[in-house]
TIVEXMI-393908 format. One record per residue (C-alpha): residue in three letters; x, z, y. Coordinates in steps of 0.5 Angstrom, whole numbers, padded with zeros to 4 digits, always signed. Layout:
<rs>
ALAXZY;...
</rs>
This chain:
<rs>
MET-0176+0001+0293;ASP-0175-0006+0292;ILE-0181-0008+0287;ILE-0181-0015+0285;GLY-0188-0019+0287;ARG-0191-0013+0290;ASP-0190-0014+0298;ARG-0198-0014+0299;GLU-0199-0008+0296;GLN-0193-0004+0299;ALA-0195-0006+0306;VAL-0202-0004+0305;LEU-0199+0003+0302;ARG-0195+0004+0308;GLN-0200+0002+0313;THR-0204+0008+0310;ILE-0199+0013+0310;ASP-0197+0011+0317;ARG-0204+0012+0319;ALA-0204+0005+0322;PRO-0210+0003+0327;GLY-0216+0000+0324;ILE-0214+0002+0317;LEU-0217+0007+0312;PRO-0213+0013+0311;ASN-0214+0013+0303;VAL-0213+0007+0298;VAL-0214+0007+0291;LEU-0210+0003+0286;HIS-0213+0000+0280;GLY-0211-0005+0275;ASP-0210-0006+0267;PRO-0205-0001+0264;GLY-0198-0003+0265;VAL-0199-0007+0271;GLY-0195-0003+0276;LYS-0200+0002+0279;SER-0195+0008+0277;VAL-0189+0005+0280;LEU-0193+0003+0287;LEU-0195+0010+0287;ARG-0188+0013+0286;ALA-0186+0008+0291;ALA-0191+0010+0296;VAL-0189+0018+0295;ALA-0182+0016+0296;TYR-0183+0012+0303;ALA-0188+0018+0305;ARG-0182+0023+0304;GLU-0177+0019+0308;GLN-0182+0019+0314;GLY-0183+0027+0313;VAL-0190+0027+0310;ARG-0191+0033+0305;VAL-0194+0030+0298;LEU-0199+0034+0294;GLY-0203+0032+0288;GLY-0201+0031+0281;SER-0204+0027+0275;GLY-0210+0027+0271;PHE-0209+0029+0264;GLU-0214+0027+0258;SER-0213+0034+0255;GLU-0215+0037+0262;ALA-0221+0033+0263;GLN-0226+0038+0260;LEU-0223+0043+0265;ALA-0227+0044+0271;PHE-0223+0044+0277;ALA-0216+0044+0273;GLY-0214+0038+0278;LEU-0216+0042+0284;HIS-0211+0047+0282;GLN-0206+0042+0281;LEU-0207+0040+0288;PHE-0207+0047+0291;ALA-0202+0050+0287;PRO-0196+0049+0292;VAL-0199+0051+0298;MET-0203+0057+0296;GLU-0200+0061+0302;TYR-0205+0057+0306;LEU-0211+0060+0303;ASP-0209+0066+0308;ARG-0210+0061+0314;VAL-0217+0059+0313;GLU-0224+0063+0314;PRO-0225+0069+0309;PHE-0231+0065+0306;HIS-0227+0059+0305;ARG-0221+0063+0302;ASP-0226+0067+0297;THR-0230+0060+0295;LEU-0223+0057+0293;ARG-0220+0063+0289;ARG-0227+0064+0285;ALA-0227+0056+0284;LEU-0220+0056+0281;GLY-0221+0062+0277;LEU-0216+0067+0281;ARG-0222+0072+0283;ASP-0228+0074+0279;GLY-0235+0072+0281;PRO-0240+0066+0280;VAL-0237+0059+0282;PRO-0239+0057+0288;ASP-0243+0051+0289;ARG-0240+0044+0290;LEU-0241+0043+0297;ALA-0238+0050+0299;ILE-0232+0048+0295;SER-0231+0042+0298;VAL-0231+0044+0305;ALA-0227+0050+0303;SER-0222+0045+0300;LEU-0222+0041+0306;ALA-0221+0047+0311;VAL-0214+0048+0307;LEU-0212+0041+0307;ALA-0213+0041+0315;ALA-0209+0048+0315;VAL-0203+0045+0311;ALA-0204+0038+0316;GLU-0203+0043+0322;ASP-0196+0044+0320;GLY-0194+0036+0319;PRO-0197+0030+0316;VAL-0200+0031+0308;LEU-0200+0025+0303;ILE-0205+0027+0297;ALA-0202+0023+0291;VAL-0206+0023+0284;GLU-0204+0019+0278;ASP-0208+0017+0273;ALA-0214+0019+0277;HIS-0219+0017+0272;TRP-0217+0023+0267;VAL-0218+0028+0273;ASP-0224+0033+0271;HIS-0231+0031+0274;PRO-0232+0037+0279;THR-0225+0036+0282;ARG-0227+0028+0283;GLU-0233+0030+0286;VAL-0229+0035+0291;MET-0224+0029+0292;MET-0229+0024+0294;PHE-0232+0029+0299;ILE-0225+0030+0302;LEU-0223+0022+0302;LEU-0229+0021+0306;ARG-0227+0026+0311;LEU-0220+0025+0312;GLN-0220+0021+0319;PRO-0220+0027+0324;TYR-0214+0030+0320;ASP-0207+0028+0319;VAL-0208+0027+0312;ARG-0208+0021+0308;ALA-0209+0019+0300;VAL-0206+0015+0295;PHE-0209+0015+0288;ALA-0208+0011+0282;ARG-0213+0010+0276;ARG-0215+0005+0271;PRO-0219-0001+0272;LEU-0226-0001+0275;THR-0232-0002+0270;ALA-0237-0007+0271;THR-0242-0001+0272;GLU-0238+0003+0277;ARG-0240+0003+0284;VAL-0235+0003+0290;THR-0237+0009+0295;PRO-0237+0006+0302;GLY-0231+0008+0306;ILE-0226+0008+0300;HIS-0221+0003+0300;MET-0220+0000+0293;LEU-0214-0004+0292;GLU-0214-0008+0285;VAL-0207-0009+0282;GLY-0207-0015+0278;PRO-0202-0019+0274;LEU-0195-0022+0277;ASP-0195-0029+0279;ASP-0191-0034+0275;GLU-0185-0034+0279;ALA-0185-0026+0280;ALA-0186-0025+0273;GLY-0180-0030+0271;GLN-0175-0026+0276;LEU-0177-0019+0273;LEU-0176-0022+0266;ASP-0169-0025+0268;LEU-0167-0018+0272;LEU-0169-0014+0266;HIS-0167-0018+0260;PRO-0162-0023+0263;GLY-0159-0028+0258;LEU-0166-0029+0253;PRO-0166-0036+0250;PRO-0171-0041+0253;SER-0176-0040+0247;ALA-0176-0033+0247;ARG-0176-0032+0255;GLU-0182-0037+0255;ARG-0186-0033+0249;VAL-0185-0027+0253;LEU-0188-0029+0259;ALA-0194-0032+0256;GLU-0195-0026+0252;ALA-0194-0021+0258;ALA-0199-0025+0262;GLY-0196-0022+0269;ASN-0196-0015+0266;PRO-0189-0012+0268;LEU-0189-0006+0263;ALA-0190-0012+0258;ILE-0185-0016+0261;ASN-0180-0010+0260;GLU-0182-0008+0253;LEU-0184-0014+0249;PRO-0177-0017+0249;GLN-0175-0010+0246;THR-0180-0009+0241;SER-0180-0011+0234;ALA-0182-0006+0229;GLY-0189-0007+0227;VAL-0191-0012+0233;ASP-0190-0019+0229;LEU-0195-0016+0224;LEU-0200-0016+0229;PRO-0206-0021+0229;SER-0205-0026+0234;GLY-0211-0024+0238;ALA-0209-0017+0239;SER-0209-0014+0246;LEU-0203-0013+0250;ARG-0205-0006+0250;THR-0205-0005+0242;ARG-0198-0009+0242;LEU-0195-0005+0247;GLU-0197+0002+0243;THR-0195-0001+0237;GLY-0188-0002+0240;PHE-0188+0005+0243;ALA-0190+0008+0236;GLY-0184+0004+0232;ARG-0179+0007+0237;LEU-0182+0014+0236;LEU-0181+0013+0228;GLU-0174+0013+0229;LEU-0173+0020+0232;SER-0172+0026+0228;PRO-0179+0030+0227;ARG-0177+0036+0232;ILE-0177+0031+0237;ARG-0183+0028+0235;THR-0186+0035+0235;THR-0184+0037+0242;LEU-0187+0030+0244;LEU-0193+0031+0241;VAL-0194+0038+0244;ALA-0193+0035+0251;ALA-0197+0029+0250;LEU-0203+0033+0248;ASP-0202+0038+0254;GLY-0202+0033+0259;ASP-0194+0031+0259;ARG-0192+0038+0261;LEU-0186+0041+0257;GLU-0185+0047+0262;HIS-0185+0054+0258;ARG-0183+0051+0252;ALA-0177+0051+0247;GLU-0174+0045+0251;LEU-0170+0039+0247;SER-0163+0040+0247;PRO-0159+0035+0252;TYR-0157+0031+0246;GLU-0165+0030+0243;LEU-0167+0029+0251;LEU-0162+0023+0251;GLU-0165+0020+0244;ALA-0172+0020+0247;GLU-0169+0017+0253;ARG-0165+0012+0250;ALA-0172+0010+0246;GLY-0175+0008+0252;LEU-0180+0014+0251;VAL-0179+0019+0257;THR-0175+0019+0263;ARG-0172+0025+0267;ASP-0175+0028+0273;SER-0175+0034+0277;THR-0180+0038+0273;ALA-0178+0044+0270;SER-0177+0041+0263;GLY-0174+0035+0266;LEU-0178+0030+0262;ARG-0184+0026+0263;PHE-0187+0020+0259;ARG-0185+0013+0262;HIS-0192+0011+0261;PRO-0199+0013+0259;LEU-0199+0008+0253;VAL-0193+0012+0251;ARG-0197+0018+0250;SER-0203+0015+0247;ALA-0198+0012+0242;ILE-0195+0019+0240;ILE-0202+0022+0239;ARG-0204+0016+0235;THR-0198+0016+0230;ALA-0199+0023+0229;SER-0202+0025+0222;PRO-0208+0030+0223;GLU-0204+0036+0220;GLU-0199+0035+0225;THR-0204+0034+0231;ARG-0208+0040+0229;ASN-0201+0044+0228;ALA-0199+0042+0236;HIS-0206+0044+0238;ALA-0205+0051+0235;VAL-0199+0052+0238;LEU-0202+0050+0245;ALA-0208+0055+0244;GLU-0203+0060+0243;GLN-0199+0058+0249;HIS-0206+0058+0253;LYS-0209+0064+0251;ASP-0210+0067+0258;ASP-0214+0061+0260;PRO-0220+0061+0256;GLU-0223+0054+0257;LEU-0216+0051+0256;CYS-0215+0055+0250;MET-0222+0054+0247;TRP-0221+0046+0247;HIS-0214+0047+0243;LEU-0217+0052+0238;ALA-0223+0047+0237;ALA-0218+0041+0235;ALA-0214+0046+0231;THR-0219+0049+0226;VAL-0222+0045+0220;GLU-0225+0050+0216;PRO-0232+0053+0218;ASP-0230+0059+0222;GLU-0235+0064+0225;GLN-0230+0067+0230;VAL-0227+0061+0233;ALA-0234+0058+0233;ALA-0237+0064+0237;GLU-0231+0063+0242;ILE-0232+0056+0243;GLU-0240+0058+0244;LYS-0238+0063+0249;ALA-0233+0058+0253;ALA-0239+0053+0253;ARG-0243+0058+0257;ALA-0238+0059+0262;VAL-0237+0052+0263;SER-0245+0051+0264;LEU-0245+0056+0269;LYS-0240+0052+0273;GLY-0244+0046+0273;GLY-0241+0043+0267;THR-0247+0043+0263;GLY-0245+0036+0260;LEU-0238+0038+0258;ALA-0241+0045+0255;VAL-0245+0040+0250;LYS-0239+0037+0247;ALA-0236+0044+0246;LEU-0243+0047+0243;GLN-0243+0041+0238;ARG-0236+0043+0236;ALA-0238+0050+0235;ALA-0244+0048+0231;ASP-0239+0044+0226;LEU-0235+0050+0225;THR-0241+0055+0224;PRO-0241+0057+0217;ASP-0248+0060+0217;PRO-0254+0054+0217;PRO-0259+0058+0221;ALA-0253+0060+0226;ARG-0251+0052+0226;ALA-0258+0050+0227;ALA-0259+0055+0233;ARG-0252+0052+0236;LEU-0254+0045+0235;GLU-0261+0046+0239;HIS-0258+0050+0244;ALA-0253+0043+0245;ALA-0259+0039+0245;GLU-0263+0043+0250;LEU-0257+0042+0255;ALA-0256+0035+0253;SER-0263+0034+0255;GLU-0262+0038+0262;SER-0256+0034+0263;GLY-0260+0027+0262;GLN-0257+0025+0255;LEU-0264+0025+0252;ASP-0262+0020+0246;LEU-0256+0025+0245;ALA-0261+0031+0245;GLN-0266+0028+0240;ASN-0260+0026+0235;LEU-0258+0034+0236;LEU-0265+0036+0234;ASP-0265+0032+0228;GLN-0258+0035+0226;ALA-0261+0042+0227;ARG-0267+0040+0223;ARG-0262+0038+0217;HIS-0259+0045+0217;LEU-0266+0049+0218;ASP-0273+0047+0220;ASP-0274+0053+0225;PRO-0279+0049+0230;ALA-0280+0053+0236;ARG-0274+0052+0240;ALA-0273+0045+0237;LEU-0280+0043+0239;ALA-0279+0045+0246;THR-0273+0041+0247;ARG-0277+0035+0244;ALA-0283+0036+0248;GLN-0278+0036+0254;ILE-0275+0030+0252;LEU-0282+0026+0251;MET-0284+0029+0258;LEU-0278+0027+0262;ARG-0276+0020+0259;ASP-0283+0017+0258;GLY-0288+0022+0261;ASP-0291+0022+0255;LEU-0295+0028+0256;ASP-0300+0028+0251;ALA-0295+0027+0245;ALA-0291+0033+0248;ARG-0298+0037+0248;ARG-0299+0035+0241;LEU-0292+0037+0239;LEU-0293+0044+0242;ARG-0300+0046+0240;GLY-0299+0048+0233;THR-0293+0053+0235;PRO-0296+0057+0240;GLN-0289+0061+0241;ALA-0286+0054+0242;GLY-0284+0052+0249;PRO-0289+0056+0254;LEU-0285+0054+0260;VAL-0285+0047+0258;ARG-0293+0047+0257;VAL-0294+0050+0264;MET-0290+0044+0267;ALA-0294+0039+0262;ALA-0301+0042+0265;SER-0299+0042+0272;TYR-0298+0034+0271;THR-0304+0033+0267;GLN-0309+0037+0271;ASP-0314+0038+0266;PRO-0318+0044+0266;GLN-0318+0044+0258;GLU-0311+0044+0257;TRP-0310+0050+0263;ALA-0315+0054+0259;GLU-0311+0053+0252;VAL-0304+0054+0256;THR-0307+0061+0259;GLY-0308+0063+0252;VAL-0301+0062+0251;VAL-0298+0065+0257;ASP-0302+0071+0256;GLY-0298+0072+0250;CYS-0291+0071+0253;ASP-0287+0076+0255;ASP-0283+0071+0260;ASP-0284+0073+0267;LEU-0282+0066+0270;VAL-0287+0063+0265;ARG-0293+0068+0268;LEU-0291+0067+0275;LEU-0291+0059+0275;HIS-0297+0059+0271;ASP-0301+0064+0276;VAL-0298+0060+0282;PHE-0300+0053+0279;LEU-0307+0056+0278;GLY-0307+0059+0285;ARG-0307+0066+0283;GLY-0300+0067+0285;SER-0298+0070+0292;ALA-0292+0069+0296;ALA-0289+0076+0296;LEU-0289+0075+0288;VAL-0285+0069+0289;ARG-0280+0071+0294;THR-0279+0078+0290;ALA-0277+0073+0284;LEU-0273+0069+0288;ASP-0269+0075+0291;ALA-0268+0078+0284;LEU-0265+0071+0281;PRO-0258+0072+0280;ALA-0252+0068+0283;ASP-0251+0065+0276;ALA-0258+0064+0274;PRO-0259+0058+0269;PRO-0261+0052+0273;GLY-0267+0051+0269;ARG-0270+0057+0272;VAL-0267+0056+0279;ALA-0271+0049+0279;ALA-0277+0052+0276;LEU-0278+0058+0281;CYS-0276+0053+0287;ARG-0282+0049+0285;ALA-0286+0055+0285;ALA-0284+0056+0292;THR-0286+0049+0294;TRP-0293+0051+0293;MET-0292+0058+0297;ASP-0289+0054+0303;LEU-0282+0058+0301;LEU-0278+0052+0301;PRO-0274+0054+0307;ASP-0272+0061+0303;CYS-0269+0056+0297;ARG-0265+0052+0301;ASP-0258+0055+0299;ARG-0261+0054+0291;ILE-0263+0047+0292;ARG-0257+0045+0295;GLY-0253+0049+0289;LEU-0258+0045+0284;ILE-0256+0038+0288;ASP-0248+0040+0289;GLY-0247+0043+0282;GLU-0251+0039+0277;THR-0251+0032+0280;GLY-0244+0030+0276;ARG-0243+0033+0269;GLY-0248+0038+0270;ALA-0256+0039+0269;VAL-0258+0032+0272;THR-0265+0033+0271;HIS-0265+0040+0275;ALA-0261+0036+0280;ALA-0266+0031+0280;SER-0271+0036+0282;GLY-0267+0039+0287;TYR-0267+0032+0291;TRP-0275+0032+0290;LEU-0275+0039+0293;ALA-0270+0037+0299;ALA-0274+0031+0300;HIS-0280+0036+0301;ASP-0277+0041+0305;HIS-0274+0036+0310;PHE-0281+0032+0310;LEU-0285+0038+0312;ALA-0279+0040+0317;GLY-0279+0034+0321;ARG-0273+0031+0318;TRP-0275+0025+0315;GLU-0269+0021+0315;ASP-0266+0026+0311;ALA-0272+0027+0307;GLU-0271+0019+0305;SER-0264+0020+0304;ALA-0265+0026+0299;ALA-0271+0022+0295;ASN-0267+0016+0294;ALA-0261+0019+0292;GLY-0265+0023+0287;LEU-0269+0016+0285;ASP-0262+0013+0283;LEU-0260+0019+0279;CYS-0267+0019+0275;VAL-0266+0011+0274;ARG-0259+0012+0271;HIS-0261+0017+0266;ASP-0268+0014+0264;LEU-0272+0020+0267;ASP-0278+0017+0268;LEU-0282+0023+0270;LEU-0278+0025+0276;ALA-0277+0018+0278;HIS-0284+0018+0280;ASP-0284+0025+0283;LEU-0279+0022+0288;ARG-0283+0015+0289;CYS-0289+0019+0291;SER-0284+0023+0296;LEU-0282+0016+0299;GLY-0289+0014+0299;TRP-0291+0020+0303;LEU-0286+0018+0308;ALA-0288+0011+0309;ALA-0295+0013+0309;ALA-0294+0018+0315;ARG-0290+0013+0319;GLY-0295+0009+0318;ASP-0292+0004+0314;ALA-0298+0002+0310;ASP-0295-0004+0306;SER-0290+0000+0303;ALA-0294+0006+0302;LYS-0299+0002+0298;GLU-0293-0001+0294;TYR-0290+0006+0292;SER-0298+0008+0290;ARG-0299+0002+0286;THR-0292+0003+0282;VAL-0294+0010+0281;GLU-0301+0009+0279;GLN-0299+0003+0274;TRP-0295+0008+0270;ALA-0299+0015+0271;ALA-0306+0013+0269;PRO-0304+0011+0262;ARG-0300+0017+0261;GLY-0306+0022+0264;SER-0301+0025+0270;GLY-0306+0027+0274;LEU-0301+0030+0279;HIS-0298+0023+0280;LEU-0305+0020+0281;SER-0307+0026+0286;LEU-0300+0025+0290;SER-0301+0017+0290;ALA-0308+0018+0293;ARG-0306+0023+0298;ASN-0301+0017+0300;LEU-0306+0012+0301;ALA-0311+0017+0304;LEU-0306+0019+0310;ALA-0304+0011+0311;ALA-0311+0010+0312;MET-0312+0015+0317;ALA-0306+0013+0321;HIS-0309+0007+0322;GLY-0316+0010+0323;ASP-0319+0008+0317;TYR-0323+0014+0315;ASP-0328+0011+0310;SER-0322+0009+0306;ALA-0319+0016+0307;TYR-0325+0020+0305;ALA-0326+0016+0299;TYR-0318+0018+0297;TRP-0319+0025+0299;THR-0325+0026+0295;SER-0322+0023+0289;ILE-0317+0029+0289;SER-0322+0034+0291;PRO-0329+0034+0291;PRO-0333+0036+0298;GLY-0335+0043+0297;ALA-0330+0045+0292;ILE-0323+0046+0291;PRO-0321+0046+0283;PRO-0315+0051+0282;TYR-0312+0046+0277;VAL-0311+0040+0282;ALA-0304+0042+0285;TYR-0305+0038+0291;ALA-0313+0040+0293;PRO-0311+0046+0297;TRP-0307+0042+0302;ALA-0312+0036+0302;VAL-0317+0041+0306;PHE-0316+0039+0313;GLU-0315+0032+0312;LEU-0321+0031+0308;VAL-0326+0035+0313;GLU-0323+0031+0318;SER-0325+0024+0315;ALA-0331+0027+0313;MET-0333+0029+0320;ARG-0330+0022+0323;THR-0335+0018+0318;GLY-0341+0023+0319;ARG-0341+0027+0313;VAL-0342+0033+0317;GLU-0345+0037+0311;GLU-0340+0035+0306;ALA-0334+0037+0312;ARG-0338+0044+0313;ALA-0338+0046+0305;HIS-0331+0044+0304;ALA-0328+0048+0310;ALA-0333+0054+0308;ALA-0330+0053+0301;ALA-0323+0053+0303;GLU-0323+0060+0307;SER-0320+0064+0300;LEU-0314+0060+0301;VAL-0312+0063+0308;GLU-0308+0068+0305;ARG-0304+0064+0300;ALA-0299+0061+0304;PRO-0298+0060+0312;ARG-0298+0053+0312;LEU-0305+0053+0309;ARG-0307+0058+0314;LEU-0306+0053+0319;HIS-0310+0047+0315;VAL-0316+0052+0314;ARG-0316+0054+0321;ALA-0316+0047+0324;ALA-0321+0045+0319;GLN-0326+0050+0321;ALA-0325+0048+0328;LEU-0327+0041+0326;VAL-0334+0043+0324;ALA-0335+0048+0329;PRO-0339+0047+0335;PRO-0335+0044+0341;ASP-0335+0050+0345;GLU-0333+0055+0339;ALA-0328+0049+0336;VAL-0323+0050+0342;ALA-0322+0057+0341;LEU-0321+0056+0334;PHE-0316+0050+0335;ARG-0312+0055+0340;ALA-0312+0060+0335;ALA-0309+0056+0329;LEU-0304+0053+0334;ALA-0302+0060+0336;LEU-0301+0062+0328;PRO-0293+0064+0328;ARG-0288+0059+0327;THR-0293+0053+0327;GLU-0288+0048+0330;ARG-0283+0049+0324;TRP-0288+0044+0321;PRO-0288+0039+0327;PHE-0292+0033+0323;ASP-0298+0038+0321;HIS-0297+0042+0328;ALA-0298+0035+0332;ARG-0304+0033+0328;VAL-0308+0039+0330;ARG-0306+0038+0337;LEU-0308+0031+0337;ALA-0315+0034+0334;LEU-0315+0039+0340;GLY-0314+0034+0345;GLU-0319+0029+0342;LEU-0324+0034+0342;GLN-0322+0036+0350;ARG-0323+0029+0352;ARG-0330+0028+0348;ARG-0332+0034+0352;LEU-0330+0031+0358;ARG-0324+0035+0360;PRO-0318+0030+0361;GLY-0314+0036+0365;GLU-0314+0040+0358;ALA-0314+0034+0354;ARG-0307+0031+0357;PRO-0302+0037+0355;GLU-0304+0037+0348;LEU-0304+0030+0347;ARG-0297+0029+0351;ARG-0295+0034+0346;ALA-0297+0031+0340;ALA-0295+0024+0342;ASP-0288+0027+0343;LEU-0288+0031+0336;PHE-0290+0024+0333;ALA-0284+0021+0336;GLY-0279+0026+0334;VAL-0281+0025+0327;GLY-0282+0018+0327;ALA-0289+0018+0326;THR-0290+0011+0330;ALA-0298+0010+0328;TRP-0300+0017+0330;ARG-0296+0017+0336;GLN-0299+0011+0338;ARG-0306+0014+0337;ALA-0304+0020+0341;GLU-0302+0015+0347;GLN-0308+0011+0346;GLU-0312+0018+0347;LEU-0308+0019+0353;ARG-0309+0013+0357;ALA-0317+0014+0355;THR-0316+0021+0359;GLY-0314+0016+0365;MET-0306+0018+0364;ALA-0301+0012+0365;VAL-0297+0012+0359;THR-0290+0010+0360;GLN-0287+0005+0355;ARG-0282+0009+0351;PRO-0275+0006+0352;ASN-0274+0001+0347;ALA-0269+0003+0341;ALA-0268-0004+0338;HIS-0261-0004+0341;GLY-0259+0001+0336;LEU-0260-0003+0330;THR-0254-0005+0326;ALA-0253-0012+0325;GLN-0256-0011+0317;GLN-0262-0008+0320;LEU-0263-0014+0325;GLU-0262-0019+0320;VAL-0267-0015+0315;ALA-0272-0015+0321;ARG-0271-0023+0322;LEU-0272-0024+0315;ALA-0278-0020+0314;ALA-0281-0023+0321;ALA-0281-0030+0318;GLY-0285-0027+0312;LEU-0280-0026+0306;SER-0282-0020+0301;ASN-0277-0014+0300;LYS-0275-0017+0294;GLU-0273-0024+0297;ILE-0269-0021+0303;GLY-0265-0017+0298;GLU-0264-0023+0294;ARG-0261-0026+0300;LEU-0257-0020+0303;PHE-0255-0018+0296;LEU-0259-0011+0297;SER-0264-0008+0293;SER-0271-0008+0295;ARG-0271+0000+0296;THR-0265-0001+0301;VAL-0269-0007+0305;SER-0275-0002+0305;ALA-0271+0004+0307;HIS-0268-0001+0313;LEU-0275-0003+0315;TYR-0277+0005+0315;ARG-0272+0006+0320;LEU-0274-0001+0324;PHE-0281+0001+0325;PRO-0280+0007+0330;LYS-0274+0004+0333;LEU-0278-0002+0335;GLY-0285+0002+0336;ILE-0289-0002+0331;THR-0292+0000+0325;SER-0293-0006+0321;ARG-0289-0013+0319;ALA-0294-0017+0323;ALA-0292-0014+0329;LEU-0284-0015+0328;ARG-0284-0022+0331;ASP-0286-0020+0338;ALA-0282-0014+0337;LEU-0276-0018+0336;GLU-0277-0023+0341;GLY-0277-0017+0346;VAL-0271-0015+0343;ILE-0268-0022+0345;SER-0271-0022+0352;ASP-0268-0015+0353;ALA-0261-0018+0351;VAL-0261-0024+0355;ASN-0263-0020+0361;
</rs>
């Protein structure tokens, strides 16, 4: 296809389709309406077919943007037979996602992997091109799956070309996606195109068209044909407005029947299949008007440009639009979600039956990970509800889902609307309190809001009490919970106060249905955190992250990231923990979820402290404390103290560590309302023993005896603490008994610290032969997780036993160019912020690079960077 002025774009598209070496197998065309993206996409499809490439894909439609996986259905409809070639699990996953089989919709990761498996199977029979027009209108769940696929095309004979509207200023481009902006034609190409399409224009008219078109090919084609209404527009009217107005003028010249048919097609996404088709004469009329073109679809019809569709919808009267939606609701009655949206648009007067149908579909959308979409449906259901109490209930439900999906301002607005219809405070108060907690961390206001209505929001009250760690508040909450019949609320209450059992939490997890609301899943997984049951929840946590991050319940997705970071940390997968915490923090910042953002900052500070990066740990703690102290969030203050204490211990500062640990839990007492107090036992006892506070250490170890049956990791901590305070001859046996507990190595950092303590004890007892294997194992475990400062301590102890410690291979040659540049700037004394400004990175990204640098260079602080980098340069020279 000969396209004027687009040689560069066509070359890129052909290289992509040919899978040229060094070229990404995907390209996303983006640019203004009418700039020629669709023409380029069709040229790419034609070229692909000439090369024997199978083309899959379709187009995004505004009418289907609310339908989960509508785009995925388009993608796979022509190749459904290939589902039989993949594993049964993948086949079942896709069929449930596409609505072809009953059952709960799988999590987003499972759908993404299954989709990639099917495309790989198709590619085994020959090369494949995925081509999608108007990708910005593809439903959000499909877009997430497509993004997963686009980043994993390399091993398969698959390539992809998408066309979409221009990027907005706030959109971020994912690395690995080739974005190609299609800009206006240059002056020479614009003139050539105009002369080709409209030869013989008078010079003055030609000059005016070129000036107004500003290089836009659609405008170059349409403006010379446009007269009706366009000349009446203000001189500053946008090109889009001028083109839409021109199309609308041509539309008004057609018969009502043609306009009605085109309106139905426009509202249904440009399709005319399965409807009374236009007669050949009518089709010719629409074609002559420049509104439609013939193609290979069943109807033989498609709109020439998306602006034609928007012009048709804009010029229709409200009554015509409602009638068209009614037709579509009837035609799509076998598709409940699609029928719901058309029914909602077709109904004007309040109608309880229609409202109930919309509410039912909204619940289904929410369970599919479309919580944000369900809010819109519930709003419409409330508009159509004749009974004020029922309308208020639907608005409150919409507010609840808006809160979960991170739309906190909308949630507040919906609650205000609900109160105008009926002042029934219980549900509304709970949602208001949740908004206050999530957005501002205003725990005091949330508590005061709920105190006057005991039946309102018991779950919110329990969660608020878990953050405040105030014994008086817990006493009030216990009274509320005693009168509550929600088993989950009672379970969380008992777990957070140290009264629950792992068996009860595990039973509740097993009983949780596959389609349980994400809020209950997140709450139960948080309870599992304090019972050491997170490995049992990994599928649930992954479901929260994959299923709720986009248009879903993002507050629970953020909790999922925190849970994943916690689980990865304990399992020794610290880079995964860091990635999860940073991804969750980005999500929280985008949605103003301050409370959860500081949860994740505590996780990042924990990682920094464990690695021995005291500077970063202090920076995170300072940020957390400045926010948490005025809000009375005792949990955040405890976690901040934990991080500072651990960082101090990593560098042997046990006096500071003891002060921090005892701010969490006084020696000899383990307050039930302080969530982290049980987990501070081993470290508090060790820091007390190291600073000569033997009686305090013994009292605390004795007080911890009641904790041993609560959770397996607690048992390891308590037994190790008891070994620390025992006489040396008895201590060795106690340490070994602690290390012999089942599966202690699943917590490599905890396991290594207990081994280090045993090795240190054996060295002090002048048993170097028995100390060495413990210290060697501890050093290896610390090295494996990246706990550099702790590894150095273990190796120092090894040297003290008389054993030569071989310098570990320097991993600095594995640094990326950006990491090396960050290291050089940090060694020169620049702050994270200054480095970020120079390299166009965020401060958090700089901090993350330093996290990875320190273990590779075998250091624990910035002060050692200069010498470490000199060693790297020396190695490179030699």
